[in-house]
C-alpha positions as CSV (number, residue, x, y, z in Angstrom):
1,M,0.0,0.0,0.0
2,S,1.4,3.4,-1.0
3,Q,1.5,6.5,1.2
4,K,-1.4,7.9,-0.9
5,E,-3.4,4.8,-0.2
6,V,-2.7,5.1,3.5
7,L,-3.9,8.7,3.3
8,A,-7.1,7.6,1.5
9,V,-7.8,5.1,4.3
10,Q,-7.1,7.8,6.9
11,N,-9.5,10.2,5.2
12,A,-12.2,7.6,4.8
13,N,-12.2,6.4,8.4
14,F,-10.9,9.2,10.5
15,K,-12.4,12.5,9.3
16,N,-10.6,14.6,11.9
17,W,-7.3,12.8,12.0
18,R,-5.3,15.9,11.0
19,K,-6.8,17.7,14.1
20,L,-5.1,15.2,16.4
21,P,-1.9,16.5,17.9
22,I,1.1,15.2,16.0
23,D,2.6,13.8,19.3
24,R,0.0,11.0,19.2
25,H,1.4,9.7,15.9
26,V,5.0,10.2,17.1
27,L,4.4,8.3,20.3
28,E,2.6,5.6,18.4
29,L,5.8,5.2,16.3
30,C,7.9,5.0,19.4
31,G,5.7,2.3,20.8
32,E,5.8,0.2,17.7
33,A,9.6,0.5,17.5
34,G,9.7,-0.7,21.1
35,E,7.6,-3.7,20.2
36,V,10.2,-4.6,17.5
37,A,13.0,-4.2,20.0
38,N,11.1,-6.3,22.6
39,A,10.5,-9.2,20.2
40,T,14.2,-9.1,19.1
41,K,15.3,-9.1,22.7
42,K,13.2,-12.2,23.5
43,Y,14.6,-14.0,20.4
44,M,18.2,-13.1,21.4
45,R,17.5,-14.4,24.9
46,T,16.3,-17.7,23.5
47,L,19.6,-18.0,21.5
48,E,21.5,-17.3,24.7
49,G,19.7,-20.2,26.4
50,W,17.3,-18.2,28.6
51,K,14.1,-20.0,29.5
52,I,12.2,-16.7,29.8
53,G,10.7,-15.1,26.7
54,I,11.1,-18.1,24.5
55,I,10.3,-17.2,21.0
56,T,11.2,-19.1,17.8
57,K,12.8,-17.6,14.8
58,E,9.5,-18.1,12.9
59,E,7.5,-16.4,15.7
60,L,10.0,-13.5,15.6
61,I,9.6,-13.1,11.8
62,E,5.8,-13.0,12.1
63,K,6.0,-10.5,15.0
64,L,8.5,-8.4,12.9
65,K,6.2,-8.4,9.9
66,E,3.3,-7.1,12.0
67,E,5.3,-4.5,13.9
68,L,7.3,-3.2,10.9
69,A,4.0,-2.7,9.0
70,D,2.8,-0.8,12.0
71,I,5.9,1.4,11.9
72,R,5.5,2.1,8.2
73,I,1.9,3.1,8.8
74,C,3.0,5.4,11.6
75,L,5.6,7.0,9.3
76,D,3.0,7.5,6.6
77,L,0.7,9.1,9.2
78,I,3.4,11.5,10.2
79,A,4.5,12.3,6.6
80,N,0.9,12.8,5.6
81,Y,0.3,15.1,8.6
82,Y,3.1,17.4,7.2
83,D,2.2,16.8,3.5
84,L,5.6,15.2,2.9
85,D,6.4,12.5,0.4
86,L,8.1,9.7,2.4
87,V,9.5,7.9,-0.7
88,E,11.1,11.2,-1.9
89,L,12.5,11.9,1.6
90,V,14.2,8.4,1.7
91,R,15.5,8.8,-1.9
92,S,16.9,12.2,-1.0
93,K,18.5,11.0,2.2
94,L,20.1,8.1,0.4
95,E,21.6,10.5,-2.1
96,V,23.1,12.5,0.8
97,N,24.5,9.3,2.4
98,I,26.0,8.1,-0.9
99,K,28.0,11.3,-1.2
100,K,28.7,11.7,2.6
101,F,30.0,8.2,3.2
102,G,31.3,7.3,-0.2
103,W,28.7,4.5,-0.7
104,K,28.4,2.8,-4.0
105,D,25.5,4.2,-6.1
106,P,23.6,1.2,-7.4
107,R,22.7,3.2,-10.5
108,D,26.4,3.2,-11.4
109,I,26.9,-0.5,-11.0
């Protein structure tokens, strides 16, 4: 689903979503990132032999799919709030990093 499609879902279901304080979207993003970290922590504990927080690699992957999707939705919400094109922002930032860090530009390979 593209950022524009997320915006359409927002507009169809939450008529006053732009009136919500931006901090709600930002805090939601932080919470979702925390869930990714927590699932990863539990998986790493399992690899270290802990009996607490047992999670298989398959369970971790399923949890990551869910939480990473939530993170993407949160990012789209924040970008839409400010009328920003998230794809263009990422593209622009990668251009900066290619120059800044001397990364290989895949377009040149």
